[in-house]
C-alpha positions in Angstrom: -35.4 -24.9 -12.7 -34.0 -25.7 -16.1 -30.5 -26.8 -17.0 -29.4 -23.4 -18.1 -30.5 -21.9 -14.7 -28.6 -24.7 -12.9 -25.5 -23.9 -14.8 -25.8 -20.2 -14.2 -25.9 -21.0 -10.4 -22.9 -23.3 -10.8 -20.9 -20.5 -12.6 -21.7 -18.0 -9.9 -20.6 -20.5 -7.2 -17.5 -21.5 -9.1 -16.2 -17.9 -9.2 -14.9 -18.5 -12.7 -15.0 -15.4 -14.9 -16.7 -15.2 -18.3 -13.4 -14.5 -19.9 -12.0 -17.8 -18.4 -15.1 -19.8 -19.3 -14.8 -18.5 -22.9 -11.1 -19.4 -23.0 -11.7 -22.9 -21.6 -14.7 -23.6 -23.7 -13.7 -22.1 -27.0 -16.7 -19.9 -27.0 -16.6 -16.1 -27.4 -17.0 -14.0 -24.3 -20.0 -12.5 -26.0 -21.8 -15.9 -26.3 -21.0 -16.8 -22.7 -22.3 -13.4 -21.5 -25.5 -13.7 -23.5 -26.3 -17.1 -22.2 -25.4 -16.2 -18.6 -27.5 -13.0 -18.7 -30.5 -14.6 -20.4 -30.1 -12.8 -23.7 -30.1 -16.1 -25.5 -33.5 -17.8 -25.1 -32.5 -21.2 -26.3 -28.8 -21.8 -26.3 -27.6 -24.9 -28.2 -26.8 -28.1 -26.3 -23.2 -27.7 -27.5 -23.0 -24.2 -25.9 -24.5 -25.3 -22.7 -22.3 -28.4 -22.5 -19.3 -26.2 -23.3 -20.0 -23.8 -20.5 -20.7 -26.6 -18.0 -17.4 -28.4 -19.0 -15.5 -25.1 -18.6 -16.4 -25.0 -14.9 -15.9 -28.8 -14.3 -19.5 -30.1 -14.7 -20.5 -33.0 -16.8 -23.7 -32.4 -18.7 -26.0 -35.4 -19.0 -29.2 -35.0 -20.9 -31.8 -37.7 -20.7 -35.1 -37.3 -22.6 -38.1 -38.6 -20.8 -39.0 -40.2 -24.1 -35.9 -42.5 -23.7 -37.1 -43.8 -20.3 -38.7 -47.2 -20.1 -42.4 -47.0 -19.4 
């Protein structure tokens, strides 16, 4: 499961509407809807982080390339 799928699940669990996510995140309802419905294949990190933050999640991205070997 990728991060967008995890956030989609968290949005559903939270019960927060797309309109409220848009209001809290500063994104348009259209962008939120497109991400949530899979119509945006590769949303930006900013967009994903904004949606996560709007439902109270902190998004932490760690690249495997940054990990010690």
